[in-house]
C-alpha positions, 0 to 999 in steps of 0.5 A: 500500500502506498502510504506516502509519495514524494515526486521530484519529477518536474520535467528536469528531475525524474526522481521519486520516493514512496513509502510502502507497506506490504501487509495489504498485498496491493503494493506494486512491489509485490508483483514481479516487474521490471523497468528502465529506471534504477531502484533503491529499496530501504527497509524502514521496519521489519523484514522483507524478502527481495527477489531479483531474477531467481535469487531470493534474499532477506532484507532487514531494518536499515538494509539497502538494496540497489536493483539495476534497470531492466531486472526482474524483481519483486518484494514480499513480506516475510511475516509480521508488520514491515515497511520500506521506502523505494527511490526511483531514479530515471535513467535519462537523468544520468545521461545529462553529463555524457562523458561522466555517464559513459565512463562511470555509470553506463558500465554498471547499468548495462552489465546484465550480470549486475542485477543488484547489490545489498548493503547491510544496515551496519555498513557505511554505504547503507548509512550514507545512502539512507542519509541521502534519501532522508535529505532528498525527502526533506528538500522536497518537503521544504521546497526551498528555491533551487532545491532541485540543484541540491537533489541532483548533487545528492543523486550523484553522491548516491551513484558514487556509492553504487559505482564503488560497490560495482568496482569492488564487488565480485567478478561478473557471473554468466548471464542467465539466458532463461531470465533474458527470455523472461524479460523479453516476454515481460516487455512484450506484455508491457508494450501490448497489454491493451491488445487481445494477447494470447498465450501463443503471442507471449510465447512467440515473443520469447521464441519458445513453446507455450509449455516453456513459456508457462514454466518460465513465468511460473519460475520467475513470477509464480504466475501463469503468463495470462495471470501475469498479464491480467495482474499488470492490467489491473495495476495499471487500471488501479493507477488510472482510477486514482489519477484520472477522471476517466469512466470505469468502462473507459479504463477497463477498455484502455487496460485491455479488458473488453468486458467491464463485468469481467474487469469488475470481478477481477478487480474485486478478487485482486483488491477486495473492493470494486473499482468504484469503491477503490476510486471513492477511497483513493 
């Protein structure tokens, strides 16, 4: 559940932070997903399980996890109340200084084997990154003149910590070909969710058979390909219910549901309320 969000994105600073709790099972982080931005997770309370690719590991209060762009990942509670903070930094922002980007940043963003790095709470890197995110949120909250300049300087301080972790870490490991296929199929769903997609379409996007497609989705997402597609559609519709004034039928159609009654049933099954009830309470 999103409990608090700070948007820095004013066209020039594509950065935002949000605070999430996983206990109500409606947070986007729970669903396996990927995006072209880098993500930094900071655990504020309790423990959570993080998955990147087919790796699972626990994060406890104070821990930091960097998740590289275009990496399949998800977060799950491990029992008990927990909360965490997510910082998203748009990749395009980091390209604003081409020479620095090419020399220090692109090298680890493009390394498919560098899926993530975990900083334990007792490490100096974790403590410093938490301070940086706290300061970014304070600056946004106060919104003093030219605060964006300070936010940019903090972003590059943070990137320095990631570069240090990359250059001092273990040698690159072989890239998992199955994960690359899964990422291709996931990207296909992201690009064509509003269209009538079949299991054959998803399998063909990864150049594999229907059965192989189903096995990979089960392995990486614990869902069938069609369930993953529908959950993605539902999450997009939930965002539109909260952020637009479009009718429920319009939202259902734009998100790939041709039948509003079916959409209503799917939404209630996933979120324990109807789309209209969600909109009124959002």
